[in-house]
C-alpha positions in Angstrom: 98.4 133.4 93.9 99.0 136.1 96.5 96.9 139.2 96.0 97.3 142.5 97.9 94.8 145.4 97.8 95.9 148.8 99.0 94.0 151.9 99.9 94.5 154.8 102.3 93.3 153.6 105.8 92.6 149.9 105.1 89.0 150.3 106.5 86.8 150.8 103.5 87.9 150.0 99.9 90.7 147.5 100.3 89.0 145.4 103.0 85.9 145.3 100.7 88.1 144.3 97.7 89.8 141.7 99.9 86.6 140.1 101.1 85.1 140.1 97.6 88.2 138.4 96.1 88.4 135.9 98.9 84.7 135.0 98.3 85.1 134.6 94.6 88.5 132.9 94.5 88.8 131.0 97.8 91.9 129.1 96.7 94.0 132.4 96.5 95.6 134.1 99.4 94.2 137.7 99.6 95.2 140.5 102.0 94.8 144.2 102.2 96.8 147.1 103.7 96.7 150.9 103.9 99.2 153.6 103.0 98.3 155.5 106.2 96.5 152.7 108.1 96.4 152.7 111.9 97.0 149.0 112.8 94.2 147.2 114.5 91.1 149.1 113.4 88.0 147.2 112.2 86.5 147.7 108.7 84.1 150.6 108.5 80.6 149.7 109.8 79.0 150.5 106.4 81.6 148.4 104.6 80.8 145.4 106.8 77.0 146.0 106.4 77.3 146.1 102.6 79.4 143.0 102.5 76.9 141.2 104.7 74.0 142.4 102.4 75.8 140.6 99.6 76.4 137.4 101.6 80.1 138.0 101.9 81.7 137.2 105.3 84.5 139.4 106.6 86.7 139.6 109.6 89.1 142.5 109.1 91.8 144.2 111.2 93.6 147.1 109.5 97.3 147.1 108.8 99.8 149.4 107.2 101.7 148.5 104.1 105.1 146.9 104.9 108.0 145.5 103.0 107.0 142.0 104.1 103.5 142.2 102.7 104.6 143.8 99.4 107.2 141.0 99.0 104.6 138.4 99.8 102.3 139.6 97.1 102.4 138.3 93.5 100.2 141.2 92.4 99.4 144.5 94.2 96.2 146.4 93.3 95.8 149.9 94.5 92.5 151.9 94.6 94.0 155.1 93.2 96.9 156.3 91.1 98.2 158.2 94.1 98.3 155.0 96.1 100.2 153.3 93.2 102.7 156.2 93.2 103.2 155.9 97.0 103.7 152.1 96.8 106.1 152.5 93.9 108.1 155.2 95.7 108.3 153.3 98.9 108.9 149.9 97.3 110.6 150.4 93.9 111.1 146.6 93.4 107.3 146.2 93.3 106.7 148.0 90.0 106.4 144.8 87.9 103.5 143.6 90.0 101.8 147.0 90.8 98.6 148.2 89.2 95.7 150.3 90.0 92.6 148.1 89.9 91.1 150.1 87.0 94.4 150.2 85.1 94.6 146.4 85.2 91.0 145.9 84.0 90.5 148.8 81.6 94.2 149.5 80.7 93.8 153.2 81.6 94.0 155.2 84.8 91.1 155.8 87.1 90.4 155.9 90.8 87.9 154.2 92.9 86.2 156.9 95.0 86.7 156.6 98.8 83.3 156.2 100.6 84.9 157.0 103.9 82.5 159.2 105.9 79.8 158.7 103.3 76.3 157.2 103.4 75.5 153.5 103.2 74.5 154.2 99.6 78.0 155.5 98.9 79.4 152.2 100.2 77.0 150.2 98.1 78.2 152.1 95.0 81.8 151.4 95.9 81.0 147.7 96.5 79.3 147.5 93.1 82.3 149.0 91.4 84.7 146.7 93.2 82.6 143.7 92.5 82.5 144.4 88.8 86.3 145.2 88.6 87.2 142.0 90.5 85.0 139.9 88.2 87.0 141.3 85.3 90.3 140.8 87.1 89.4 137.1 87.6 88.6 136.8 83.9 92.0 138.3 82.9 93.8 136.1 85.4 91.9 132.8 84.8 95.1 131.1 83.8 96.9 132.1 86.9 100.1 134.2 86.6 99.9 133.8 82.8 97.0 136.2 82.9 99.1 139.1 84.3 100.2 141.4 81.4 103.8 142.3 81.0 104.8 145.8 81.9 107.8 148.1 81.6 109.4 149.9 84.5 108.4 153.4 83.2 104.7 152.8 83.8 104.6 153.4 87.6 
């Protein structure tokens, strides 16, 4: 299973989600990218610190979203509805595998707040939310691709 997490700059939310998923499901291939990412940036210092506090290793270098990485992914999880719209618009063939993380888990829209520029506690809250959502994703997907719900093309 190839999982892609997408956020804005690929330094906070999506790298944390990537690290959490890799830690929980080591046999899956997990990557992250940003809609407006500057290639080559490290994860935010607070993101790294919060992951370390939770015993999760990470080595991250930011990358922008690309046709190659979207094609590689079996499932693409975005952090917000606007990220989902941007991916859908740029990569229309991705709609069958494209979800906001909250939409996949709760079957309704919702955004994960960006902790960028915030306090360490803001990053801890984002980590907690991502950790809980990813736990639910894994429960839904426990049977591999069979755990991915069907979707129509008009939901993007």
